[in-house]
Biopython code that builds the backbone (N, CA, C, O; Angstrom):
import numpy as np
from Bio.PDB.StructureBuilder import StructureBuilder

atoms = [
    (1, "MET", "N", (-28.076, -3.862, 56.745)),
    (1, "MET", "CA", (-27.073, -4.762, 56.231)),
    (1, "MET", "C", (-26.618, -4.190, 54.919)),
    (1, "MET", "O", (-27.442, -3.782, 54.100)),
    (2, "ALA", "N", (-25.305, -4.151, 54.697)),
    (2, "ALA", "CA", (-24.690, -3.527, 53.517)),
    (2, "ALA", "C", (-24.768, -4.528, 52.327)),
    (2, "ALA", "O", (-24.734, -5.752, 52.451)),
    (3, "LYS", "N", (-24.876, -3.845, 51.163)),
    (3, "LYS", "CA", (-24.960, -4.655, 49.963)),
    (3, "LYS", "C", (-23.583, -5.246, 49.625)),
    (3, "LYS", "O", (-22.564, -4.624, 49.923)),
    (4, "ARG", "N", (-23.537, -6.472, 48.990)),
    (4, "ARG", "CA", (-22.181, -6.977, 48.794)),
    (4, "ARG", "C", (-21.975, -6.864, 47.138)),
    (4, "ARG", "O", (-22.875, -7.019, 46.314)),
    (5, "GLY", "N", (-20.742, -6.594, 46.882)),
    (5, "GLY", "CA", (-20.326, -6.449, 45.401)),
    (5, "GLY", "C", (-20.539, -5.022, 44.980)),
    (5, "GLY", "O", (-21.476, -4.309, 45.340)),
    (6, "GLY", "N", (-19.571, -4.695, 44.185)),
    (6, "GLY", "CA", (-19.655, -3.230, 43.637)),
    (6, "GLY", "C", (-19.897, -3.121, 42.249)),
    (6, "GLY", "O", (-19.989, -1.999, 41.750)),
    (7, "PHE", "N", (-20.016, -4.185, 41.531)),
    (7, "PHE", "CA", (-20.137, -4.186, 40.058)),
    (7, "PHE", "C", (-21.549, -4.600, 39.653)),
    (7, "PHE", "O", (-22.009, -5.645, 40.113)),
    (8, "PRO", "N", (-22.246, -3.862, 38.842)),
    (8, "PRO", "CA", (-23.567, -4.190, 38.432)),
    (8, "PRO", "C", (-23.332, -5.542, 37.570)),
    (8, "PRO", "O", (-22.349, -5.696, 36.845)),
    (9, "GLY", "N", (-24.262, -6.411, 37.725)),
    (9, "GLY", "CA", (-24.159, -7.633, 36.848)),
    (9, "GLY", "C", (-23.261, -8.606, 37.422)),
    (9, "GLY", "O", (-22.962, -9.592, 36.749)),
    (10, "GLY", "N", (-22.785, -8.447, 38.606)),
    (10, "GLY", "CA", (-21.976, -9.498, 39.315)),
    (10, "GLY", "C", (-20.558, -9.510, 38.879)),
    (10, "GLY", "O", (-19.741, -8.676, 39.267)),
    (11, "MET", "N", (-20.242, -10.657, 37.914)),
    (11, "MET", "CA", (-18.917, -10.947, 37.553)),
    (11, "MET", "C", (-18.656, -10.168, 36.103)),
    (11, "MET", "O", (-17.835, -10.645, 35.319)),
    (12, "GLY", "N", (-19.297, -9.100, 35.818)),
    (12, "GLY", "CA", (-19.085, -8.471, 34.558)),
    (12, "GLY", "C", (-17.766, -7.956, 34.279)),
    (12, "GLY", "O", (-17.286, -8.121, 33.157)),
    (13, "MET", "N", (-17.067, -7.286, 35.276)),
    (13, "MET", "CA", (-15.869, -6.649, 35.117)),
    (13, "MET", "C", (-14.635, -7.786, 34.862)),
    (13, "MET", "O", (-13.784, -7.554, 34.003)),
    (14, "PRO", "N", (-14.598, -8.936, 35.606)),
    (14, "PRO", "CA", (-13.618, -9.832, 35.280)),
    (14, "PRO", "C", (-13.722, -10.402, 33.835)),
    (14, "PRO", "O", (-12.754, -10.592, 33.099)),
    (15, "GLY", "N", (-15.057, -10.654, 33.518)),
    (15, "GLY", "CA", (-15.221, -11.124, 32.147)),
    (15, "GLY", "C", (-14.681, -10.204, 31.026)),
    (15, "GLY", "O", (-14.113, -10.631, 30.022)),
    (16, "ASN", "N", (-14.933, -8.797, 31.318)),
    (16, "ASN", "CA", (-14.440, -7.850, 30.377)),
    (16, "ASN", "C", (-12.949, -7.788, 30.242)),
    (16, "ASN", "O", (-12.353, -7.632, 29.176)),
    (17, "MET", "N", (-12.372, -7.933, 31.493)),
    (17, "MET", "CA", (-10.851, -7.943, 31.571)),
    (17, "MET", "C", (-10.419, -9.140, 30.786)),
    (17, "MET", "O", (-9.541, -8.937, 29.947)),
    (18, "ASN", "N", (-10.845, -10.249, 30.904)),
    (18, "ASN", "CA", (-10.433, -11.425, 30.131)),
    (18, "ASN", "C", (-10.572, -11.235, 28.650)),
    (18, "ASN", "O", (-9.763, -11.764, 27.888)),
    (19, "ASN", "N", (-11.544, -10.515, 28.220)),
    (19, "ASN", "CA", (-11.821, -10.257, 26.811)),
    (19, "ASN", "C", (-10.684, -9.327, 26.345)),
    (19, "ASN", "O", (-10.027, -9.585, 25.336)),
    (20, "LEU", "N", (-10.477, -8.260, 27.093)),
    (20, "LEU", "CA", (-9.376, -7.279, 26.795)),
    (20, "LEU", "C", (-8.103, -7.890, 26.691)),
    (20, "LEU", "O", (-7.318, -7.489, 25.831)),
    (21, "MET", "N", (-7.765, -8.928, 27.559)),
    (21, "MET", "CA", (-6.467, -9.594, 27.597)),
    (21, "MET", "C", (-6.404, -10.471, 26.168)),
    (21, "MET", "O", (-5.400, -10.454, 25.457)),
    (22, "LYS", "N", (-7.426, -11.121, 25.891)),
    (22, "LYS", "CA", (-7.563, -11.880, 24.690)),
    (22, "LYS", "C", (-7.296, -11.019, 23.427)),
    (22, "LYS", "O", (-6.543, -11.419, 22.540)),
    (23, "GLN", "N", (-7.951, -9.798, 23.371)),
    (23, "GLN", "CA", (-7.861, -8.915, 22.289)),
    (23, "GLN", "C", (-6.357, -8.360, 22.229)),
    (23, "GLN", "O", (-5.768, -8.202, 21.159)),
    (24, "ALA", "N", (-5.802, -8.086, 23.460)),
    (24, "ALA", "CA", (-4.323, -7.660, 23.389)),
    (24, "ALA", "C", (-3.395, -8.743, 22.888)),
    (24, "ALA", "O", (-2.484, -8.504, 22.096)),
    (25, "GLN", "N", (-3.638, -9.850, 23.338)),
    (25, "GLN", "CA", (-2.821, -11.045, 22.920)),
    (25, "GLN", "C", (-2.990, -11.276, 21.334)),
    (25, "GLN", "O", (-1.986, -11.514, 20.663)),
    (26, "LYS", "N", (-4.156, -11.210, 20.788)),
    (26, "LYS", "CA", (-4.455, -11.286, 19.396)),
    (26, "LYS", "C", (-3.573, -10.149, 18.679)),
    (26, "LYS", "O", (-2.823, -10.380, 17.730)),
    (27, "MET", "N", (-3.746, -9.032, 19.201)),
    (27, "MET", "CA", (-3.143, -7.780, 18.532)),
    (27, "MET", "C", (-1.581, -8.067, 18.526)),
    (27, "MET", "O", (-0.904, -7.951, 17.505)),
    (28, "GLN", "N", (-1.091, -8.436, 19.704)),
    (28, "GLN", "CA", (0.381, -8.692, 19.695)),
    (28, "GLN", "C", (0.875, -9.746, 18.735)),
    (28, "GLN", "O", (1.957, -9.618, 18.162)),
    (29, "LYS", "N", (0.131, -10.729, 18.568)),
    (29, "LYS", "CA", (0.435, -11.795, 17.608)),
    (29, "LYS", "C", (0.383, -11.216, 16.206)),
    (29, "LYS", "O", (1.257, -11.497, 15.386)),
    (30, "GLN", "N", (-0.582, -10.451, 15.935)),
    (30, "GLN", "CA", (-0.741, -9.829, 14.722)),
    (30, "GLN", "C", (0.423, -8.936, 14.280)),
    (30, "GLN", "O", (0.919, -8.989, 13.154)),
    (31, "MET", "N", (0.857, -8.031, 15.353)),
    (31, "MET", "CA", (2.029, -7.120, 15.186)),
    (31, "MET", "C", (3.273, -7.960, 14.863)),
    (31, "MET", "O", (4.034, -7.658, 13.944)),
    (32, "GLU", "N", (3.445, -9.019, 15.650)),
    (32, "GLU", "CA", (4.647, -9.945, 15.443)),
    (32, "GLU", "C", (4.694, -10.378, 14.024)),
    (32, "GLU", "O", (5.723, -10.242, 13.363)),
    (33, "GLU", "N", (3.522, -10.937, 13.499)),
    (33, "GLU", "CA", (3.323, -11.377, 12.081)),
    (33, "GLU", "C", (3.753, -10.276, 11.111)),
    (33, "GLU", "O", (4.591, -10.464, 10.229)),
    (34, "ASN", "N", (3.120, -9.100, 11.332)),
    (34, "ASN", "CA", (3.254, -8.036, 10.359)),
    (34, "ASN", "C", (4.763, -7.511, 10.369)),
    (34, "ASN", "O", (5.282, -7.030, 9.362)),
    (35, "GLN", "N", (5.448, -7.649, 11.634)),
    (35, "GLN", "CA", (6.807, -7.215, 11.665)),
    (35, "GLN", "C", (7.707, -8.133, 10.897)),
    (35, "GLN", "O", (8.653, -7.723, 10.224)),
    (36, "LYS", "N", (7.326, -9.579, 11.045)),
    (36, "LYS", "CA", (8.198, -10.461, 10.287)),
    (36, "LYS", "C", (8.013, -10.393, 8.822)),
    (36, "LYS", "O", (8.961, -10.569, 8.057)),
    (37, "ALA", "N", (6.716, -10.122, 8.383)),
    (37, "ALA", "CA", (6.486, -9.957, 6.889)),
    (37, "ALA", "C", (7.203, -8.607, 6.500)),
    (37, "ALA", "O", (7.816, -8.585, 5.432)),
    (38, "LEU", "N", (7.173, -7.644, 7.178)),
    (38, "LEU", "CA", (7.834, -6.402, 6.822)),
    (38, "LEU", "C", (9.285, -6.557, 6.665)),
    (38, "LEU", "O", (9.900, -6.079, 5.713)),
    (39, "GLU", "N", (9.853, -7.272, 7.666)),
    (39, "GLU", "CA", (11.332, -7.451, 7.652)),
    (39, "GLU", "C", (11.781, -8.119, 6.437)),
    (39, "GLU", "O", (12.904, -7.867, 6.000)),
    (40, "GLU", "N", (10.941, -9.023, 5.798)),
    (40, "GLU", "CA", (11.339, -9.796, 4.686)),
    (40, "GLU", "C", (11.029, -9.126, 3.365)),
    (40, "GLU", "O", (11.367, -9.627, 2.293)),
    (41, "GLN", "N", (10.361, -7.954, 3.475)),
    (41, "GLN", "CA", (10.083, -7.097, 2.195)),
    (41, "GLN", "C", (11.363, -6.345, 1.877)),
    (41, "GLN", "O", (12.176, -6.058, 2.755)),
    (42, "GLU", "N", (11.528, -6.020, 0.535)),
    (42, "GLU", "CA", (12.555, -5.186, 0.055)),
    (42, "GLU", "C", (11.991, -3.872, -0.463)),
    (42, "GLU", "O", (10.868, -3.798, -0.962)),
    (43, "PHE", "N", (12.842, -2.804, -0.320)),
    (43, "PHE", "CA", (12.331, -1.541, -0.834)),
    (43, "PHE", "C", (13.577, -1.021, -1.485)),
    (43, "PHE", "O", (14.695, -1.035, -0.970)),
    (44, "THR", "N", (13.232, -0.509, -2.806)),
    (44, "THR", "CA", (14.282, -0.021, -3.688)),
    (44, "THR", "C", (13.984, 1.488, -3.987)),
    (44, "THR", "O", (12.838, 1.890, -4.182)),
    (45, "ALA", "N", (14.993, 2.227, -4.008)),
    (45, "ALA", "CA", (14.970, 3.593, -4.487)),
    (45, "ALA", "C", (16.166, 3.951, -5.416)),
    (45, "ALA", "O", (17.235, 3.354, -5.284)),
    (46, "ALA", "N", (16.013, 4.827, -6.264)),
    (46, "ALA", "CA", (16.972, 5.408, -7.166)),
    (46, "ALA", "C", (17.282, 6.775, -7.020)),
    (46, "ALA", "O", (16.471, 7.522, -6.474)),
    (47, "ALA", "N", (18.450, 7.221, -7.480)),
    (47, "ALA", "CA", (18.862, 8.660, -7.508)),
    (47, "ALA", "C", (19.591, 8.818, -8.704)),
    (47, "ALA", "O", (20.057, 7.845, -9.297)),
    (48, "GLY", "N", (19.743, 10.186, -9.167)),
    (48, "GLY", "CA", (20.477, 10.464, -10.363)),
    (48, "GLY", "C", (19.848, 9.870, -11.581)),
    (48, "GLY", "O", (20.528, 9.380, -12.483)),
    (49, "GLY", "N", (18.532, 9.917, -11.599)),
    (49, "GLY", "CA", (17.851, 9.467, -12.847)),
    (49, "GLY", "C", (17.940, 8.003, -12.985)),
    (49, "GLY", "O", (17.769, 7.507, -14.098)),
    (50, "GLY", "N", (18.210, 7.210, -11.885)),
    (50, "GLY", "CA", (18.298, 5.791, -12.093)),
    (50, "GLY", "C", (19.813, 5.332, -12.103)),
    (50, "GLY", "O", (20.137, 4.144, -12.112)),
    (51, "ALA", "N", (20.639, 6.304, -12.102)),
    (51, "ALA", "CA", (22.110, 6.006, -12.133)),
    (51, "ALA", "C", (22.596, 5.115, -10.990)),
    (51, "ALA", "O", (23.430, 4.221, -11.135)),
    (52, "VAL", "N", (22.002, 5.437, -9.852)),
    (52, "VAL", "CA", (22.178, 4.702, -8.585)),
    (52, "VAL", "C", (21.010, 4.094, -8.019)),
    (52, "VAL", "O", (20.027, 4.820, -7.871)),
    (53, "GLU", "N", (20.940, 2.872, -7.670)),
    (53, "GLU", "CA", (19.743, 2.073, -7.223)),
    (53, "GLU", "C", (20.157, 1.429, -5.900)),
    (53, "GLU", "O", (21.203, 0.783, -5.840)),
    (54, "VAL", "N", (19.399, 1.583, -4.889)),
    (54, "VAL", "CA", (19.766, 0.955, -3.547)),
    (54, "VAL", "C", (18.461, 0.187, -2.994)),
    (54, "VAL", "O", (17.325, 0.660, -2.996)),
    (55, "THR", "N", (18.794, -0.946, -2.570)),
    (55, "THR", "CA", (17.693, -1.806, -2.061)),
    (55, "THR", "C", (17.964, -2.192, -0.615)),
    (55, "THR", "O", (19.051, -2.641, -0.253)),
    (56, "VAL", "N", (16.909, -1.992, 0.210)),
    (56, "VAL", "CA", (17.131, -2.255, 1.644)),
    (56, "VAL", "C", (16.010, -3.246, 2.168)),
    (56, "VAL", "O", (14.968, -3.268, 1.512)),
    (57, "THR", "N", (16.094, -3.945, 3.113)),
    (57, "THR", "CA", (15.068, -4.750, 3.828)),
    (57, "THR", "C", (14.357, -3.995, 4.789)),
    (57, "THR", "O", (14.794, -2.931, 5.228)),
    (58, "GLY", "N", (13.116, -4.572, 5.192)),
    (58, "GLY", "CA", (12.371, -3.961, 6.205)),
    (58, "GLY", "C", (13.110, -3.894, 7.554)),
    (58, "GLY", "O", (12.688, -3.132, 8.424)),
    (59, "LYS", "N", (14.134, -4.618, 7.751)),
    (59, "LYS", "CA", (15.013, -4.567, 8.823)),
    (59, "LYS", "C", (15.983, -3.395, 8.681)),
    (59, "LYS", "O", (16.801, -3.180, 9.576)),
    (60, "ARG", "N", (15.925, -2.694, 7.677)),
    (60, "ARG", "CA", (16.775, -1.533, 7.321)),
    (60, "ARG", "C", (18.236, -1.952, 7.003)),
    (60, "ARG", "O", (19.160, -1.213, 7.345)),
    (61, "GLU", "N", (18.452, -3.061, 6.390)),
    (61, "GLU", "CA", (19.707, -3.504, 6.036)),
    (61, "GLU", "C", (19.794, -3.316, 4.410)),
    (61, "GLU", "O", (18.879, -3.656, 3.660)),
    (62, "VAL", "N", (20.956, -2.760, 3.997)),
    (62, "VAL", "CA", (21.238, -2.521, 2.590)),
    (62, "VAL", "C", (21.540, -3.913, 1.947)),
    (62, "VAL", "O", (22.501, -4.562, 2.360)),
    (63, "THR", "N", (20.793, -4.356, 1.010)),
    (63, "THR", "CA", (21.122, -5.707, 0.446)),
    (63, "THR", "C", (21.697, -5.594, -0.984)),
    (63, "THR", "O", (22.278, -6.560, -1.479)),
    (64, "LYS", "N", (21.543, -4.407, -1.672)),
    (64, "LYS", "CA", (21.947, -4.326, -3.000)),
    (64, "LYS", "C", (22.257, -2.801, -3.364)),
    (64, "LYS", "O", (21.554, -1.890, -2.925)),
    (65, "VAL", "N", (23.277, -2.603, -4.135)),
    (65, "VAL", "CA", (23.618, -1.266, -4.569)),
    (65, "VAL", "C", (23.953, -1.449, -6.044)),
    (65, "VAL", "O", (24.856, -2.211, -6.388)),
    (66, "LYS", "N", (23.225, -0.749, -6.918)),
    (66, "LYS", "CA", (23.441, -0.906, -8.429)),
    (66, "LYS", "C", (23.846, 0.415, -8.931)),
    (66, "LYS", "O", (23.167, 1.409, -8.672)),
    (67, "LEU", "N", (24.948, 0.478, -9.656)),
    (67, "LEU", "CA", (25.548, 1.645, -10.252)),
    (67, "LEU", "C", (25.534, 1.588, -11.697)),
    (67, "LEU", "O", (25.925, 0.544, -12.219)),
    (68, "SER", "N", (25.120, 2.612, -12.480)),
    (68, "SER", "CA", (25.297, 2.663, -13.854)),
    (68, "SER", "C", (26.724, 2.902, -14.185)),
    (68, "SER", "O", (27.409, 3.502, -13.356)),
    (69, "GLU", "N", (27.253, 2.501, -15.307)),
    (69, "GLU", "CA", (28.772, 2.758, -15.742)),
    (69, "GLU", "C", (29.068, 4.178, -15.709)),
    (69, "GLU", "O", (30.105, 4.599, -15.198)),
    (70, "GLU", "N", (28.048, 5.054, -16.322)),
    (70, "GLU", "CA", (28.380, 6.357, -16.539)),
    (70, "GLU", "C", (28.440, 7.263, -15.250)),
    (70, "GLU", "O", (28.894, 8.406, -15.305)),
    (71, "VAL", "N", (28.004, 6.748, -14.190)),
    (71, "VAL", "CA", (28.001, 7.462, -12.936)),
    (71, "VAL", "C", (29.308, 7.236, -12.087)),
    (71, "VAL", "O", (29.576, 7.895, -11.083)),
    (72, "VAL", "N", (30.037, 6.297, -12.569)),
    (72, "VAL", "CA", (31.372, 5.885, -11.877)),
    (72, "VAL", "C", (32.419, 6.844, -12.673)),
    (72, "VAL", "O", (32.946, 6.466, -13.719)),
    (73, "ASP", "N", (32.647, 7.981, -12.153)),
    (73, "ASP", "CA", (33.680, 8.970, -12.672)),
    (73, "ASP", "C", (34.658, 9.187, -11.759)),
    (73, "ASP", "O", (34.353, 9.796, -10.733)),
    (74, "PRO", "N", (35.956, 8.753, -11.948)),
    (74, "PRO", "CA", (36.997, 8.909, -10.912)),
    (74, "PRO", "C", (37.274, 10.295, -10.589)),
    (74, "PRO", "O", (37.884, 10.549, -9.550)),
    (75, "ASP", "N", (36.889, 11.227, -11.376)),
    (75, "ASP", "CA", (37.179, 12.635, -11.124)),
    (75, "ASP", "C", (35.971, 13.295, -10.422)),
    (75, "ASP", "O", (36.007, 14.478, -10.082)),
    (76, "ASP", "N", (34.894, 12.492, -10.212)),
    (76, "ASP", "CA", (33.804, 13.075, -9.352)),
    (76, "ASP", "C", (33.247, 11.993, -8.456)),
    (76, "ASP", "O", (32.108, 11.556, -8.623)),
    (77, "ILE", "N", (34.015, 11.585, -7.553)),
    (77, "ILE", "CA", (33.586, 10.479, -6.562)),
    (77, "ILE", "C", (32.595, 11.132, -5.564)),
    (77, "ILE", "O", (31.711, 10.432, -5.071)),
    (78, "GLU", "N", (32.704, 12.431, -5.250)),
    (78, "GLU", "CA", (31.726, 12.961, -4.357)),
    (78, "GLU", "C", (30.286, 12.919, -4.770)),
    (78, "GLU", "O", (29.364, 12.708, -3.982)),
    (79, "MET", "N", (30.141, 13.151, -6.151)),
    (79, "MET", "CA", (28.737, 13.063, -6.763)),
    (79, "MET", "C", (28.217, 11.616, -6.547)),
    (79, "MET", "O", (27.049, 11.421, -6.209)),
    (80, "LEU", "N", (29.092, 10.613, -6.746)),
    (80, "LEU", "CA", (28.587, 9.228, -6.566)),
    (80, "LEU", "C", (28.158, 8.990, -5.211)),
    (80, "LEU", "O", (27.098, 8.420, -4.952)),
    (81, "GLU", "N", (29.026, 9.451, -4.277)),
    (81, "GLU", "CA", (28.769, 9.265, -2.874)),
    (81, "GLU", "C", (27.428, 9.938, -2.515)),
    (81, "GLU", "O", (26.634, 9.365, -1.769)),
    (82, "ASP", "N", (27.193, 11.061, -3.003)),
    (82, "ASP", "CA", (25.953, 11.730, -2.781)),
    (82, "ASP", "C", (24.695, 11.150, -3.218)),
    (82, "ASP", "O", (23.664, 11.272, -2.557)),
    (83, "LEU", "N", (24.763, 10.500, -4.355)),
    (83, "LEU", "CA", (23.742, 9.786, -5.110)),
    (83, "LEU", "C", (23.490, 8.432, -4.366)),
    (83, "LEU", "O", (22.343, 7.989, -4.302)),
    (84, "ILE", "N", (24.450, 7.831, -3.854)),
    (84, "ILE", "CA", (24.222, 6.561, -2.955)),
    (84, "ILE", "C", (23.561, 6.958, -1.720)),
    (84, "ILE", "O", (22.591, 6.294, -1.355)),
    (85, "VAL", "N", (23.975, 8.003, -0.992)),
    (85, "VAL", "CA", (23.264, 8.412, 0.275)),
    (85, "VAL", "C", (21.882, 8.780, -0.014)),
    (85, "VAL", "O", (20.992, 8.359, 0.725)),
    (86, "ALA", "N", (21.602, 9.553, -1.053)),
    (86, "ALA", "CA", (20.208, 10.000, -1.352)),
    (86, "ALA", "C", (19.339, 8.714, -1.652)),
    (86, "ALA", "O", (18.217, 8.609, -1.157)),
    (87, "ALA", "N", (19.893, 7.700, -2.503)),
    (87, "ALA", "CA", (19.036, 6.590, -2.765)),
    (87, "ALA", "C", (18.919, 5.699, -1.536)),
    (87, "ALA", "O", (17.858, 5.123, -1.296)),
    (88, "THR", "N", (19.923, 5.582, -0.800)),
    (88, "THR", "CA", (19.849, 4.816, 0.462)),
    (88, "THR", "C", (18.804, 5.488, 1.424)),
    (88, "THR", "O", (17.973, 4.768, 1.977)),
    (89, "ASN", "N", (18.819, 6.806, 1.637)),
    (89, "ASN", "CA", (17.830, 7.457, 2.601)),
    (89, "ASN", "C", (16.513, 7.291, 1.973)),
    (89, "ASN", "O", (15.595, 7.049, 2.757)),
    (90, "GLU", "N", (16.212, 7.373, 0.670)),
    (90, "GLU", "CA", (14.862, 7.221, 0.068)),
    (90, "GLU", "C", (14.378, 5.750, 0.375)),
    (90, "GLU", "O", (13.258, 5.516, 0.827)),
    (91, "ALA", "N", (15.226, 4.872, 0.118)),
    (91, "ALA", "CA", (14.823, 3.338, 0.353)),
    (91, "ALA", "C", (14.500, 3.121, 1.870)),
    (91, "ALA", "O", (13.606, 2.344, 2.204)),
    (92, "LEU", "N", (15.186, 3.768, 2.711)),
    (92, "LEU", "CA", (14.980, 3.591, 4.142)),
    (92, "LEU", "C", (13.713, 4.334, 4.548)),
    (92, "LEU", "O", (13.018, 3.893, 5.464)),
    (93, "ARG", "N", (13.392, 5.449, 3.892)),
    (93, "ARG", "CA", (12.220, 6.189, 4.123)),
    (93, "ARG", "C", (11.008, 5.327, 3.588)),
    (93, "ARG", "O", (9.956, 5.370, 4.226)),
    (94, "LYS", "N", (11.090, 4.620, 2.559)),
    (94, "LYS", "CA", (10.063, 3.750, 2.067)),
    (94, "LYS", "C", (9.758, 2.687, 2.992)),
    (94, "LYS", "O", (8.615, 2.315, 3.259)),
    (95, "ALA", "N", (10.943, 2.160, 3.526)),
    (95, "ALA", "CA", (10.684, 1.000, 4.552)),
    (95, "ALA", "C", (9.936, 1.547, 5.727)),
    (95, "ALA", "O", (8.943, 0.951, 6.145)),
    (96, "GLU", "N", (10.369, 2.664, 6.285)),
    (96, "GLU", "CA", (9.732, 3.237, 7.454)),
    (96, "GLU", "C", (8.281, 3.599, 7.207)),
    (96, "GLU", "O", (7.425, 3.401, 8.069)),
    (97, "GLU", "N", (8.018, 4.121, 6.050)),
    (97, "GLU", "CA", (6.597, 4.443, 5.664)),
    (97, "GLU", "C", (5.701, 3.197, 5.690)),
    (97, "GLU", "O", (4.567, 3.253, 6.166)),
    (98, "ALA", "N", (6.237, 2.032, 5.155)),
    (98, "ALA", "CA", (5.574, 0.764, 5.057)),
    (98, "ALA", "C", (5.339, 0.266, 6.579)),
    (98, "ALA", "O", (4.276, -0.276, 6.883)),
    (99, "ALA", "N", (6.275, 0.453, 7.436)),
    (99, "ALA", "CA", (6.127, 0.054, 8.804)),
    (99, "ALA", "C", (5.084, 0.880, 9.462)),
    (99, "ALA", "O", (4.220, 0.362, 10.169)),
    (100, "SER", "N", (5.150, 2.142, 9.242)),
    (100, "SER", "CA", (4.067, 3.080, 9.908)),
    (100, "SER", "C", (2.680, 2.702, 9.368)),
    (100, "SER", "O", (1.714, 2.665, 10.130)),
    (101, "SER", "N", (2.578, 2.431, 8.104)),
    (101, "SER", "CA", (1.270, 2.144, 7.452)),
    (101, "SER", "C", (0.706, 0.727, 7.980)),
    (101, "SER", "O", (-0.499, 0.530, 8.137)),
    (102, "ALA", "N", (1.591, -0.132, 8.208)),
    (102, "ALA", "CA", (1.128, -1.414, 8.762)),
    (102, "ALA", "C", (0.785, -1.230, 10.139)),
    (102, "ALA", "O", (-0.181, -1.877, 10.543)),
    (103, "MET", "N", (1.407, -0.446, 10.975)),
    (103, "MET", "CA", (1.031, -0.251, 12.315)),
    (103, "MET", "C", (-0.340, 0.498, 12.437)),
    (103, "MET", "O", (-1.166, 0.241, 13.313)),
    (104, "ALA", "N", (-0.502, 1.489, 11.427)),
    (104, "ALA", "CA", (-1.750, 2.213, 11.449)),
    (104, "ALA", "C", (-3.020, 1.373, 11.155)),
    (104, "ALA", "O", (-4.111, 1.549, 11.698)),
    (105, "LYS", "N", (-2.748, 0.498, 10.283)),
    (105, "LYS", "CA", (-3.776, -0.544, 9.861)),
    (105, "LYS", "C", (-4.155, -1.463, 11.044)),
    (105, "LYS", "O", (-5.311, -1.853, 11.205)),
    (106, "LEU", "N", (-3.156, -1.787, 11.847)),
    (106, "LEU", "CA", (-3.423, -2.694, 13.022)),
    (106, "LEU", "C", (-4.116, -1.928, 14.122)),
    (106, "LEU", "O", (-5.018, -2.460, 14.768)),
    (107, "THR", "N", (-3.729, -0.729, 14.343)),
    (107, "THR", "CA", (-4.207, 0.067, 15.527)),
    (107, "THR", "C", (-5.309, 1.032, 15.116)),
    (107, "THR", "O", (-5.913, 1.658, 15.987)),
    (108, "GLY", "N", (-5.606, 1.185, 13.782)),
    (108, "GLY", "CA", (-6.561, 2.169, 13.332)),
    (108, "GLY", "C", (-7.901, 1.985, 13.818)),
    (108, "GLY", "O", (-8.585, 2.998, 13.961)),
    (109, "GLY", "N", (-8.416, 0.802, 14.111)),
    (109, "GLY", "CA", (-9.715, 0.526, 14.646)),
    (109, "GLY", "C", (-9.877, 0.872, 16.018)),
    (109, "GLY", "O", (-11.015, 1.001, 16.469)),
    (110, "LEU", "N", (-8.823, 1.046, 16.768)),
    (110, "LEU", "CA", (-8.990, 1.203, 18.271)),
    (110, "LEU", "C", (-9.397, 2.635, 18.709)),
    (110, "LEU", "O", (-10.186, 2.777, 19.643)),
    (111, "GLY", "N", (-8.881, 3.684, 18.059)),
    (111, "GLY", "CA", (-9.237, 5.028, 18.470)),
    (111, "GLY", "C", (-8.656, 5.447, 19.832)),
    (111, "GLY", "O", (-8.591, 4.636, 20.755)),
    (112, "GLY", "N", (-8.276, 6.594, 19.941)),
    (112, "GLY", "CA", (-7.767, 7.015, 21.330)),
    (112, "GLY", "C", (-6.614, 6.131, 21.707)),
    (112, "GLY", "O", (-5.832, 5.667, 20.877)),
    (113, "LEU", "N", (-6.546, 5.919, 23.025)),
    (113, "LEU", "CA", (-5.531, 5.025, 23.671)),
    (113, "LEU", "C", (-6.088, 3.622, 23.831)),
    (113, "LEU", "O", (-6.567, 3.202, 24.884)),
    (114, "GLY", "N", (-5.987, 2.927, 22.699)),
    (114, "GLY", "CA", (-6.451, 1.490, 22.781)),
    (114, "GLY", "C", (-7.985, 1.320, 22.986)),
    (114, "GLY", "O", (-8.467, 0.267, 23.403)),
    (115, "GLY", "N", (-8.667, 2.332, 22.693)),
    (115, "GLY", "CA", (-10.143, 2.315, 22.689)),
    (115, "GLY", "C", (-10.668, 2.334, 24.150)),
    (115, "GLY", "O", (-11.812, 1.938, 24.374)),
    (116, "PHE", "N", (-9.882, 2.775, 25.132)),
    (116, "PHE", "CA", (-10.231, 2.758, 26.456)),
    (116, "PHE", "C", (-10.980, 4.071, 26.839)),
    (116, "PHE", "O", (-11.542, 4.177, 27.929)),
    (117, "GLY", "N", (-10.971, 5.080, 25.899)),
    (117, "GLY", "CA", (-11.746, 6.314, 26.164)),
    (117, "GLY", "C", (-11.020, 7.275, 27.136)),
    (117, "GLY", "O", (-11.714, 8.107, 27.721)),
    (118, "PHE", "N", (-9.800, 7.239, 27.344)),
    (118, "PHE", "CA", (-9.138, 8.073, 28.369)),
    (118, "PHE", "C", (-8.861, 9.393, 27.675)),
    (118, "PHE", "O", (-8.307, 10.307, 28.286)),
]
sb = StructureBuilder()
sb.init_structure("model")
sb.init_model(0)
sb.init_chain("A")
sb.init_seg("    ")
for serial, (resi, resn, name, xyz) in enumerate(atoms, 1):
    if name == "N":
        sb.init_residue(resn, " ", resi, " ")
    sb.init_atom(name, np.array(xyz, "f"), 0.0, 1.0, " ", f" {name:<3s}", serial, name[0])
structure = sb.get_structure()
């Protein structure tokens, strides 16, 4: 007569699967909460020694551009454009860095591919 069941401990595997699903749902909820909090944050960067300042949100939307009077030179529009681009790119880099850091904190304890040891 053949033995029935292929898993030691009887119903151990379905229990583990349910636990993994609960952990995945919890992680998804945390990711959504972190994403919402990140989108509400603002990141500011300056260029030209503070002559140009740009603020972006975690959604990567520019919300504010601040210019010093001395940087507004009608004879050198190109420099002003370059400073705005530089400040915007730096603010966006800060937002991306914050997003990566938040994700690393959330997944840092898992190791490998979600802790499955593949």
